[in-house]
Backbone atoms as SQL, in Angstrom:
CREATE TABLE atoms (id INTEGER PRIMARY KEY, chain TEXT, resi INTEGER, resn TEXT, atom TEXT, x REAL, y REAL, z REAL);
INSERT INTO atoms VALUES
  (1, 'A', 1, 'UNK', 'N', 164.075, -48.300, 216.202),
  (2, 'A', 1, 'UNK', 'CA', 163.514, -48.597, 214.906),
  (3, 'A', 1, 'UNK', 'C', 163.993, -49.955, 214.390),
  (4, 'A', 2, 'UNK', 'N', 165.189, -50.391, 214.833),
  (5, 'A', 2, 'UNK', 'CA', 165.700, -51.687, 214.363),
  (6, 'A', 2, 'UNK', 'C', 164.725, -52.811, 214.694),
  (7, 'A', 3, 'UNK', 'N', 164.195, -52.764, 215.914),
  (8, 'A', 3, 'UNK', 'CA', 163.260, -53.798, 216.352),
  (9, 'A', 3, 'UNK', 'C', 161.986, -53.766, 215.519),
  (10, 'A', 4, 'UNK', 'N', 161.501, -52.591, 215.210),
  (11, 'A', 4, 'UNK', 'CA', 160.296, -52.453, 214.393),
  (12, 'A', 4, 'UNK', 'C', 160.525, -53.014, 212.996),
  (13, 'A', 5, 'UNK', 'N', 161.657, -52.701, 212.396),
  (14, 'A', 5, 'UNK', 'CA', 161.988, -53.240, 211.075),
  (15, 'A', 5, 'UNK', 'C', 162.097, -54.757, 211.119),
  (16, 'A', 6, 'UNK', 'N', 162.768, -55.264, 212.123),
  (17, 'A', 6, 'UNK', 'CA', 162.933, -56.711, 212.256),
  (18, 'A', 6, 'UNK', 'C', 161.579, -57.395, 212.463),
  (19, 'A', 7, 'UNK', 'N', 160.702, -56.759, 213.203),
  (20, 'A', 7, 'UNK', 'CA', 159.382, -57.329, 213.454),
  (21, 'A', 7, 'UNK', 'C', 158.556, -57.390, 212.177),
  (22, 'A', 8, 'UNK', 'N', 158.599, -56.347, 211.362),
  (23, 'A', 8, 'UNK', 'CA', 157.882, -56.354, 210.084),
  (24, 'A', 8, 'UNK', 'C', 158.429, -57.479, 209.200),
  (25, 'A', 9, 'UNK', 'N', 159.735, -57.615, 209.153),
  (26, 'A', 9, 'UNK', 'CA', 160.345, -58.690, 208.362),
  (27, 'A', 9, 'UNK', 'C', 159.923, -60.055, 208.901),
  (28, 'A', 10, 'UNK', 'N', 159.969, -60.216, 210.212),
  (29, 'A', 10, 'UNK', 'CA', 159.618, -61.500, 210.831),
  (30, 'A', 10, 'UNK', 'C', 158.163, -61.863, 210.539),
  (31, 'A', 11, 'UNK', 'N', 157.248, -60.934, 210.713),
  (32, 'A', 11, 'UNK', 'CA', 155.836, -61.222, 210.438),
  (33, 'A', 11, 'UNK', 'C', 155.615, -61.555, 208.965),
  (34, 'A', 12, 'UNK', 'N', 156.334, -60.895, 208.079),
  (35, 'A', 12, 'UNK', 'CA', 156.224, -61.197, 206.647),
  (36, 'A', 12, 'UNK', 'C', 156.674, -62.622, 206.362),
  (37, 'A', 13, 'UNK', 'N', 157.808, -62.995, 206.929),
  (38, 'A', 13, 'UNK', 'CA', 158.335, -64.345, 206.705),
  (39, 'A', 13, 'UNK', 'C', 157.466, -65.406, 207.364),
  (40, 'A', 14, 'UNK', 'N', 156.907, -65.095, 208.519),
  (41, 'A', 14, 'UNK', 'CA', 155.987, -66.033, 209.166),
  (42, 'A', 14, 'UNK', 'C', 154.777, -66.272, 208.268),
  (43, 'A', 15, 'UNK', 'N', 154.240, -65.210, 207.707),
  (44, 'A', 15, 'UNK', 'CA', 153.087, -65.322, 206.822),
  (45, 'A', 15, 'UNK', 'C', 153.433, -66.165, 205.596),
  (46, 'A', 16, 'UNK', 'N', 154.623, -65.961, 205.066),
  (47, 'A', 16, 'UNK', 'CA', 155.024, -66.667, 203.848),
  (48, 'A', 16, 'UNK', 'C', 155.414, -68.124, 204.087),
  (49, 'A', 17, 'UNK', 'N', 156.085, -68.413, 205.212),
  (50, 'A', 17, 'UNK', 'CA', 156.701, -69.730, 205.365),
  (51, 'A', 17, 'UNK', 'C', 156.219, -70.573, 206.539),
  (52, 'A', 18, 'UNK', 'N', 155.627, -69.965, 207.533),
  (53, 'A', 18, 'UNK', 'CA', 155.258, -70.735, 208.718),
  (54, 'A', 18, 'UNK', 'C', 153.988, -71.535, 208.453),
  (55, 'A', 19, 'UNK', 'N', 154.008, -72.792, 208.813),
  (56, 'A', 19, 'UNK', 'CA', 152.838, -73.641, 208.633),
  (57, 'A', 19, 'UNK', 'C', 152.415, -74.199, 209.983),
  (58, 'A', 20, 'UNK', 'N', 151.136, -74.436, 210.097),
  (59, 'A', 20, 'UNK', 'CA', 150.585, -74.954, 211.342),
  (60, 'A', 20, 'UNK', 'C', 151.166, -76.337, 211.629),
  (61, 'A', 21, 'UNK', 'N', 151.519, -76.555, 212.872),
  (62, 'A', 21, 'UNK', 'CA', 152.052, -77.845, 213.276),
  (63, 'A', 21, 'UNK', 'C', 153.559, -77.969, 213.149),
  (64, 'A', 22, 'UNK', 'N', 154.216, -76.965, 212.609),
  (65, 'A', 22, 'UNK', 'CA', 155.672, -76.983, 212.475),
  (66, 'A', 22, 'UNK', 'C', 156.286, -75.953, 213.407),
  (67, 'A', 23, 'UNK', 'N', 157.568, -76.024, 213.565),
  (68, 'A', 23, 'UNK', 'CA', 158.263, -75.082, 214.446),
  (69, 'A', 23, 'UNK', 'C', 158.061, -73.655, 213.942),
  (70, 'A', 24, 'UNK', 'N', 157.824, -72.736, 214.860),
  (71, 'A', 24, 'UNK', 'CA', 157.639, -71.338, 214.438),
  (72, 'A', 24, 'UNK', 'C', 158.955, -70.719, 213.986),
  (73, 'A', 25, 'UNK', 'N', 158.843, -69.723, 213.135),
  (74, 'A', 25, 'UNK', 'CA', 160.017, -68.963, 212.699),
  (75, 'A', 25, 'UNK', 'C', 160.314, -67.943, 213.790),
  (76, 'A', 26, 'UNK', 'N', 161.557, -67.929, 214.234),
  (77, 'A', 26, 'UNK', 'CA', 161.990, -67.024, 215.291),
  (78, 'A', 26, 'UNK', 'C', 162.979, -66.013, 214.736),
  (79, 'A', 27, 'UNK', 'N', 163.275, -64.996, 215.528),
  (80, 'A', 27, 'UNK', 'CA', 164.181, -63.930, 215.083),
  (81, 'A', 27, 'UNK', 'C', 165.574, -64.453, 214.705),
  (82, 'A', 28, 'UNK', 'N', 166.031, -65.506, 215.355),
  (83, 'A', 28, 'UNK', 'CA', 167.373, -66.011, 215.063),
  (84, 'A', 28, 'UNK', 'C', 167.368, -67.101, 213.994),
  (85, 'A', 29, 'UNK', 'N', 166.257, -67.315, 213.341),
  (86, 'A', 29, 'UNK', 'CA', 166.139, -68.320, 212.291),
  (87, 'A', 29, 'UNK', 'C', 166.995, -67.904, 211.096),
  (88, 'A', 30, 'UNK', 'N', 167.717, -68.839, 210.488),
  (89, 'A', 30, 'UNK', 'CA', 168.527, -68.510, 209.305),
  (90, 'A', 30, 'UNK', 'C', 167.694, -67.922, 208.160),
  (91, 'A', 31, 'UNK', 'N', 166.420, -68.212, 208.147),
  (92, 'A', 31, 'UNK', 'CA', 165.522, -67.682, 207.129),
  (93, 'A', 31, 'UNK', 'C', 165.473, -66.154, 207.165),
  (94, 'A', 32, 'UNK', 'N', 165.746, -65.574, 208.344),
  (95, 'A', 32, 'UNK', 'CA', 165.734, -64.114, 208.471),
  (96, 'A', 32, 'UNK', 'C', 166.830, -63.483, 207.616),
  (97, 'A', 33, 'UNK', 'N', 167.909, -64.194, 207.391),
  (98, 'A', 33, 'UNK', 'CA', 168.980, -63.720, 206.511),
  (99, 'A', 33, 'UNK', 'C', 169.414, -62.300, 206.799),
  (100, 'A', 34, 'UNK', 'N', 169.276, -61.433, 205.807),
  (101, 'A', 34, 'UNK', 'CA', 169.733, -60.045, 205.963),
  (102, 'A', 34, 'UNK', 'C', 168.675, -59.156, 206.608),
  (103, 'A', 35, 'UNK', 'N', 167.654, -59.755, 207.147),
  (104, 'A', 35, 'UNK', 'CA', 166.575, -58.974, 207.772),
  (105, 'A', 35, 'UNK', 'C', 166.653, -59.065, 209.291),
  (106, 'A', 36, 'UNK', 'N', 167.850, -59.016, 209.839),
  (107, 'A', 36, 'UNK', 'CA', 167.957, -59.052, 211.285),
  (108, 'A', 36, 'UNK', 'C', 168.298, -57.674, 211.834),
  (109, 'A', 37, 'UNK', 'N', 168.189, -57.550, 213.124),
  (110, 'A', 37, 'UNK', 'CA', 168.331, -56.257, 213.790),
  (111, 'A', 37, 'UNK', 'C', 169.679, -55.606, 213.499),
  (112, 'A', 38, 'UNK', 'N', 170.756, -56.384, 213.451),
  (113, 'A', 38, 'UNK', 'CA', 172.087, -55.816, 213.228),
  (114, 'A', 38, 'UNK', 'C', 172.215, -55.200, 211.834),
  (115, 'A', 39, 'UNK', 'N', 171.643, -55.845, 210.844),
  (116, 'A', 39, 'UNK', 'CA', 171.676, -55.303, 209.484),
  (117, 'A', 39, 'UNK', 'C', 170.880, -53.999, 209.439),
  (118, 'A', 40, 'UNK', 'N', 169.708, -54.012, 210.056),
  (119, 'A', 40, 'UNK', 'CA', 168.892, -52.802, 210.071),
  (120, 'A', 40, 'UNK', 'C', 169.580, -51.685, 210.860),
  (121, 'A', 41, 'UNK', 'N', 170.249, -52.048, 211.933),
  (122, 'A', 41, 'UNK', 'CA', 170.980, -51.042, 212.713),
  (123, 'A', 41, 'UNK', 'C', 172.032, -50.351, 211.857),
  (124, 'A', 42, 'UNK', 'N', 172.763, -51.131, 211.064),
  (125, 'A', 42, 'UNK', 'CA', 173.776, -50.574, 210.176),
  (126, 'A', 42, 'UNK', 'C', 173.137, -49.649, 209.126),
  (127, 'A', 43, 'UNK', 'N', 172.045, -50.091, 208.532),
  (128, 'A', 43, 'UNK', 'CA', 171.363, -49.271, 207.528),
  (129, 'A', 43, 'UNK', 'C', 170.834, -47.977, 208.139),
  (130, 'A', 44, 'UNK', 'N', 170.349, -48.055, 209.362),
  (131, 'A', 44, 'UNK', 'CA', 169.849, -46.859, 210.048),
  (132, 'A', 44, 'UNK', 'C', 170.999, -45.902, 210.340),
  (133, 'A', 45, 'UNK', 'N', 172.105, -46.431, 210.826),
  (134, 'A', 45, 'UNK', 'CA', 173.262, -45.565, 211.102),
  (135, 'A', 45, 'UNK', 'C', 173.730, -44.855, 209.847),
  (136, 'A', 46, 'UNK', 'N', 173.659, -45.515, 208.727),
  (137, 'A', 46, 'UNK', 'CA', 174.061, -44.915, 207.452),
  (138, 'A', 46, 'UNK', 'C', 173.007, -43.956, 206.903),
  (139, 'A', 47, 'UNK', 'N', 171.800, -44.035, 207.468),
  (140, 'A', 47, 'UNK', 'CA', 170.705, -43.226, 206.938),
  (141, 'A', 47, 'UNK', 'C', 170.237, -43.723, 205.576),
  (142, 'A', 48, 'UNK', 'N', 170.390, -45.011, 205.332),
  (143, 'A', 48, 'UNK', 'CA', 170.110, -45.622, 204.039),
  (144, 'A', 48, 'UNK', 'C', 168.636, -46.013, 203.914),
  (145, 'A', 49, 'UNK', 'N', 167.803, -45.043, 203.619),
  (146, 'A', 49, 'UNK', 'CA', 166.367, -45.282, 203.493),
  (147, 'A', 49, 'UNK', 'C', 166.100, -46.285, 202.367),
  (148, 'A', 50, 'UNK', 'N', 166.754, -46.110, 201.237),
  (149, 'A', 50, 'UNK', 'CA', 166.556, -47.012, 200.103),
  (150, 'A', 50, 'UNK', 'C', 166.956, -48.443, 200.449),
  (151, 'A', 51, 'UNK', 'N', 168.041, -48.616, 201.184),
  (152, 'A', 51, 'UNK', 'CA', 168.476, -49.948, 201.598),
  (153, 'A', 51, 'UNK', 'C', 167.463, -50.608, 202.515),
  (154, 'A', 52, 'UNK', 'N', 166.935, -49.833, 203.443),
  (155, 'A', 52, 'UNK', 'CA', 165.899, -50.345, 204.349),
  (156, 'A', 52, 'UNK', 'C', 164.665, -50.748, 203.554),
  (157, 'A', 53, 'UNK', 'N', 164.259, -49.881, 202.634),
  (158, 'A', 53, 'UNK', 'CA', 163.081, -50.175, 201.829),
  (159, 'A', 53, 'UNK', 'C', 163.286, -51.419, 200.966),
  (160, 'A', 54, 'UNK', 'N', 164.481, -51.616, 200.473),
  (161, 'A', 54, 'UNK', 'CA', 164.775, -52.801, 199.670),
  (162, 'A', 54, 'UNK', 'C', 164.662, -54.072, 200.499),
  (163, 'A', 55, 'UNK', 'N', 165.271, -54.071, 201.684),
  (164, 'A', 55, 'UNK', 'CA', 165.232, -55.263, 202.545),
  (165, 'A', 55, 'UNK', 'C', 163.806, -55.589, 202.970),
  (166, 'A', 56, 'UNK', 'N', 163.071, -54.587, 203.413),
  (167, 'A', 56, 'UNK', 'CA', 161.686, -54.811, 203.828),
  (168, 'A', 56, 'UNK', 'C', 160.820, -55.168, 202.615),
  (169, 'A', 57, 'UNK', 'N', 161.097, -54.552, 201.487),
  (170, 'A', 57, 'UNK', 'CA', 160.345, -54.844, 200.265),
  (171, 'A', 57, 'UNK', 'C', 160.435, -56.302, 199.859),
  (172, 'A', 58, 'UNK', 'N', 161.622, -56.889, 200.005),
  (173, 'A', 58, 'UNK', 'CA', 161.766, -58.323, 199.677),
  (174, 'A', 58, 'UNK', 'C', 160.874, -59.178, 200.576),
  (175, 'A', 59, 'UNK', 'N', 160.829, -58.834, 201.845),
  (176, 'A', 59, 'UNK', 'CA', 159.983, -59.575, 202.787),
  (177, 'A', 59, 'UNK', 'C', 158.504, -59.368, 202.473),
  (178, 'A', 60, 'UNK', 'N', 158.136, -58.133, 202.152),
  (179, 'A', 60, 'UNK', 'CA', 156.740, -57.851, 201.833),
  (180, 'A', 60, 'UNK', 'C', 156.295, -58.534, 200.549),
  (181, 'A', 61, 'UNK', 'N', 157.200, -58.694, 199.595),
  (182, 'A', 61, 'UNK', 'CA', 156.874, -59.435, 198.369),
  (183, 'A', 61, 'UNK', 'C', 156.522, -60.886, 198.698),
  (184, 'A', 62, 'UNK', 'N', 157.255, -61.478, 199.629),
  (185, 'A', 62, 'UNK', 'CA', 156.951, -62.849, 200.054),
  (186, 'A', 62, 'UNK', 'C', 155.585, -62.911, 200.737),
  (187, 'A', 63, 'UNK', 'N', 155.315, -61.931, 201.585),
  (188, 'A', 63, 'UNK', 'CA', 154.025, -61.883, 202.268),
  (189, 'A', 63, 'UNK', 'C', 152.889, -61.708, 201.264),
  (190, 'A', 64, 'UNK', 'N', 153.111, -60.874, 200.252),
  (191, 'A', 64, 'UNK', 'CA', 152.103, -60.658, 199.225),
  (192, 'A', 64, 'UNK', 'C', 151.800, -61.964, 198.484),
  (193, 'A', 65, 'UNK', 'N', 152.824, -62.726, 198.210),
  (194, 'A', 65, 'UNK', 'CA', 152.612, -64.026, 197.580),
  (195, 'A', 65, 'UNK', 'C', 151.815, -64.974, 198.467),
  (196, 'A', 66, 'UNK', 'N', 152.033, -64.878, 199.770),
  (197, 'A', 66, 'UNK', 'CA', 151.331, -65.750, 200.716),
  (198, 'A', 66, 'UNK', 'C', 149.840, -65.427, 200.805),
  (199, 'A', 67, 'UNK', 'N', 149.460, -64.190, 200.477),
  (200, 'A', 67, 'UNK', 'CA', 148.033, -63.826, 200.500),
  (201, 'A', 67, 'UNK', 'C', 147.440, -63.831, 199.092),
  (202, 'A', 68, 'UNK', 'N', 148.119, -64.497, 198.180),
  (203, 'A', 68, 'UNK', 'CA', 147.660, -64.698, 196.802),
  (204, 'A', 68, 'UNK', 'C', 147.646, -63.436, 195.958),
  (205, 'A', 69, 'UNK', 'N', 148.544, -62.507, 196.248),
  (206, 'A', 69, 'UNK', 'CA', 148.772, -61.366, 195.376),
  (207, 'A', 69, 'UNK', 'C', 147.810, -60.205, 195.536),
  (208, 'A', 70, 'UNK', 'N', 147.936, -59.277, 194.595),
  (209, 'A', 70, 'UNK', 'CA', 147.197, -58.018, 194.667),
  (210, 'A', 70, 'UNK', 'C', 145.731, -58.156, 194.273),
  (211, 'A', 71, 'UNK', 'N', 145.334, -59.326, 193.816),
  (212, 'A', 71, 'UNK', 'CA', 143.947, -59.522, 193.404),
  (213, 'A', 71, 'UNK', 'C', 143.042, -59.934, 194.558),
  (214, 'A', 72, 'UNK', 'N', 143.580, -59.936, 195.766),
  (215, 'A', 72, 'UNK', 'CA', 142.781, -60.267, 196.942),
  (216, 'A', 72, 'UNK', 'C', 142.641, -59.025, 197.821),
  (217, 'A', 73, 'UNK', 'N', 141.674, -59.049, 198.689),
  (218, 'A', 73, 'UNK', 'CA', 141.467, -57.922, 199.610),
  (219, 'A', 73, 'UNK', 'C', 142.700, -57.736, 200.486),
  (220, 'A', 74, 'UNK', 'N', 143.218, -58.837, 201.036),
  (221, 'A', 74, 'UNK', 'CA', 144.415, -58.752, 201.880),
  (222, 'A', 74, 'UNK', 'C', 145.610, -58.223, 201.097),
  (223, 'A', 75, 'UNK', 'N', 145.746, -58.668, 199.870),
  (224, 'A', 75, 'UNK', 'CA', 146.861, -58.236, 199.028),
  (225, 'A', 75, 'UNK', 'C', 146.784, -56.761, 198.658),
  (226, 'A', 76, 'UNK', 'N', 145.596, -56.299, 198.357),
  (227, 'A', 76, 'UNK', 'CA', 145.450, -54.876, 198.017),
  (228, 'A', 76, 'UNK', 'C', 145.804, -53.984, 199.200),
  (229, 'A', 77, 'UNK', 'N', 145.362, -54.363, 200.386),
  (230, 'A', 77, 'UNK', 'CA', 145.671, -53.566, 201.570),
  (231, 'A', 77, 'UNK', 'C', 147.170, -53.618, 201.873),
  (232, 'A', 78, 'UNK', 'N', 147.768, -54.783, 201.729),
  (233, 'A', 78, 'UNK', 'CA', 149.210, -54.902, 201.947),
  (234, 'A', 78, 'UNK', 'C', 149.973, -54.041, 200.945),
  (235, 'A', 79, 'UNK', 'N', 149.542, -54.033, 199.704),
  (236, 'A', 79, 'UNK', 'CA', 150.185, -53.187, 198.678),
  (237, 'A', 79, 'UNK', 'C', 150.040, -51.709, 199.017),
  (238, 'A', 80, 'UNK', 'N', 148.894, -51.317, 199.501),
  (239, 'A', 80, 'UNK', 'CA', 148.682, -49.919, 199.863),
  (240, 'A', 80, 'UNK', 'C', 149.626, -49.517, 200.993),
  (241, 'A', 81, 'UNK', 'N', 149.733, -50.364, 202.006),
  (242, 'A', 81, 'UNK', 'CA', 150.624, -50.070, 203.134),
  (243, 'A', 81, 'UNK', 'C', 152.086, -50.089, 202.698),
  (244, 'A', 82, 'UNK', 'N', 152.442, -51.025, 201.836),
  (245, 'A', 82, 'UNK', 'CA', 153.814, -51.095, 201.330),
  (246, 'A', 82, 'UNK', 'C', 154.145, -49.869, 200.491),
  (247, 'A', 83, 'UNK', 'N', 153.180, -49.385, 199.751),
  (248, 'A', 83, 'UNK', 'CA', 153.378, -48.182, 198.940),
  (249, 'A', 83, 'UNK', 'C', 153.630, -46.963, 199.829),
  (250, 'A', 84, 'UNK', 'N', 152.891, -46.859, 200.922),
  (251, 'A', 84, 'UNK', 'CA', 153.119, -45.765, 201.879),
  (252, 'A', 84, 'UNK', 'C', 154.537, -45.829, 202.431),
  (253, 'A', 85, 'UNK', 'N', 154.996, -47.039, 202.738),
  (254, 'A', 85, 'UNK', 'CA', 156.348, -47.239, 203.256),
  (255, 'A', 85, 'UNK', 'C', 157.389, -46.871, 202.194),
  (256, 'A', 86, 'UNK', 'N', 157.157, -47.280, 200.969),
  (257, 'A', 86, 'UNK', 'CA', 158.106, -47.010, 199.886),
  (258, 'A', 86, 'UNK', 'C', 158.182, -45.532, 199.517),
  (259, 'A', 87, 'UNK', 'N', 157.124, -44.789, 199.828),
  (260, 'A', 87, 'UNK', 'CA', 157.097, -43.365, 199.496),
  (261, 'A', 87, 'UNK', 'C', 157.954, -42.519, 200.437),
  (262, 'A', 88, 'UNK', 'N', 158.344, -43.063, 201.571),
  (263, 'A', 88, 'UNK', 'CA', 159.162, -42.311, 202.533),
  (264, 'A', 88, 'UNK', 'C', 160.510, -41.977, 201.914),
  (265, 'A', 89, 'UNK', 'N', 160.960, -40.754, 202.146),
  (266, 'A', 89, 'UNK', 'CA', 162.247, -40.323, 201.600),
  (267, 'A', 89, 'UNK', 'C', 163.267, -40.014, 202.677),
  (268, 'A', 90, 'UNK', 'N', 162.788, -39.938, 203.919),
  (269, 'A', 90, 'UNK', 'CA', 163.690, -39.650, 205.046),
  (270, 'A', 90, 'UNK', 'C', 163.422, -40.657, 206.159),
  (271, 'A', 91, 'UNK', 'N', 164.420, -40.865, 207.005),
  (272, 'A', 91, 'UNK', 'CA', 164.294, -41.812, 208.100),
  (273, 'A', 91, 'UNK', 'C', 163.086, -41.489, 208.984),
  (274, 'A', 92, 'UNK', 'N', 162.845, -40.219, 209.223),
  (275, 'A', 92, 'UNK', 'CA', 161.753, -39.818, 210.105),
  (276, 'A', 92, 'UNK', 'C', 160.381, -40.142, 209.526),
  (277, 'A', 93, 'UNK', 'N', 160.319, -40.401, 208.235),
  (278, 'A', 93, 'UNK', 'CA', 159.046, -40.715, 207.584),
  (279, 'A', 93, 'UNK', 'C', 158.737, -42.208, 207.582),
  (280, 'A', 94, 'UNK', 'N', 159.641, -43.026, 208.099),
  (281, 'A', 94, 'UNK', 'CA', 159.452, -44.475, 208.063),
  (282, 'A', 94, 'UNK', 'C', 158.585, -45.008, 209.202),
  (283, 'A', 95, 'UNK', 'N', 158.558, -44.319, 210.332),
  (284, 'A', 95, 'UNK', 'CA', 157.894, -44.857, 211.524),
  (285, 'A', 95, 'UNK', 'C', 156.414, -45.180, 211.320),
  (286, 'A', 96, 'UNK', 'N', 155.627, -44.229, 210.882),
  (287, 'A', 96, 'UNK', 'CA', 154.180, -44.447, 210.758),
  (288, 'A', 96, 'UNK', 'C', 153.836, -45.589, 209.801),
  (289, 'A', 97, 'UNK', 'N', 154.408, -45.618, 208.588),
  (290, 'A', 97, 'UNK', 'CA', 154.085, -46.734, 207.702),
  (291, 'A', 97, 'UNK', 'C', 154.591, -48.076, 208.234),
  (292, 'A', 98, 'UNK', 'N', 155.712, -48.062, 208.951),
  (293, 'A', 98, 'UNK', 'CA', 156.210, -49.305, 209.532),
  (294, 'A', 98, 'UNK', 'C', 155.277, -49.837, 210.604),
  (295, 'A', 99, 'UNK', 'N', 154.774, -48.950, 211.433),
  (296, 'A', 99, 'UNK', 'CA', 153.839, -49.363, 212.480),
  (297, 'A', 99, 'UNK', 'C', 152.565, -49.926, 211.851),
  (298, 'A', 100, 'UNK', 'N', 152.087, -49.274, 210.804),
  (299, 'A', 100, 'UNK', 'CA', 150.888, -49.763, 210.110),
  (300, 'A', 100, 'UNK', 'C', 151.141, -51.144, 209.501),
  (301, 'A', 101, 'UNK', 'N', 152.303, -51.333, 208.883),
  (302, 'A', 101, 'UNK', 'CA', 152.656, -52.640, 208.311),
  (303, 'A', 101, 'UNK', 'C', 152.759, -53.699, 209.402),
  (304, 'A', 102, 'UNK', 'N', 153.434, -53.373, 210.487),
  (305, 'A', 102, 'UNK', 'CA', 153.585, -54.333, 211.582),
  (306, 'A', 102, 'UNK', 'C', 152.224, -54.773, 212.097),
  (307, 'A', 103, 'UNK', 'N', 151.357, -53.819, 212.359),
  (308, 'A', 103, 'UNK', 'CA', 150.047, -54.144, 212.904),
  (309, 'A', 103, 'UNK', 'C', 149.221, -54.973, 211.923),
  (310, 'A', 104, 'UNK', 'N', 149.274, -54.614, 210.658),
  (311, 'A', 104, 'UNK', 'CA', 148.521, -55.345, 209.646),
  (312, 'A', 104, 'UNK', 'C', 149.031, -56.783, 209.503),
  (313, 'A', 105, 'UNK', 'N', 150.335, -56.933, 209.398),
  (314, 'A', 105, 'UNK', 'CA', 150.906, -58.269, 209.247),
  (315, 'A', 105, 'UNK', 'C', 150.645, -59.134, 210.476),
  (316, 'A', 106, 'UNK', 'N', 150.703, -58.527, 211.651),
  (317, 'A', 106, 'UNK', 'CA', 150.412, -59.277, 212.880),
  (318, 'A', 106, 'UNK', 'C', 148.965, -59.768, 212.845),
  (319, 'A', 107, 'UNK', 'N', 148.059, -58.923, 212.383),
  (320, 'A', 107, 'UNK', 'CA', 146.643, -59.286, 212.372),
  (321, 'A', 107, 'UNK', 'C', 146.309, -60.369, 211.347),
  (322, 'A', 108, 'UNK', 'N', 146.981, -60.370, 210.209),
  (323, 'A', 108, 'UNK', 'CA', 146.611, -61.341, 209.168),
  (324, 'A', 108, 'UNK', 'C', 147.389, -62.643, 209.225),
  (325, 'A', 109, 'UNK', 'N', 148.458, -62.687, 210.001),
  (326, 'A', 109, 'UNK', 'CA', 149.223, -63.935, 210.025),
  (327, 'A', 109, 'UNK', 'C', 148.573, -64.936, 210.878);
């Protein structure tokens, strides 16, 4: 799950900050900050669903800004997927919404 969380964060940051013609954002980029695999691994070991949701939520907020907010078709769909992710209360409930977010962010970036 750490890789899935990191991938969602990476795609969000790519959408928000990556520009054509410039170096791509990679997993080891300082921009990833607290959204790297090791941080997510620690949160998973602790069973900290709220902590995971907070870290991913910050990245998704940046992605939402990159698609011009909730008043766009892309923004509304991203909000819907983010809401599904935020509704999870147990670790086992995170997988499906995370996969949906990953796939959506990959497609729109």
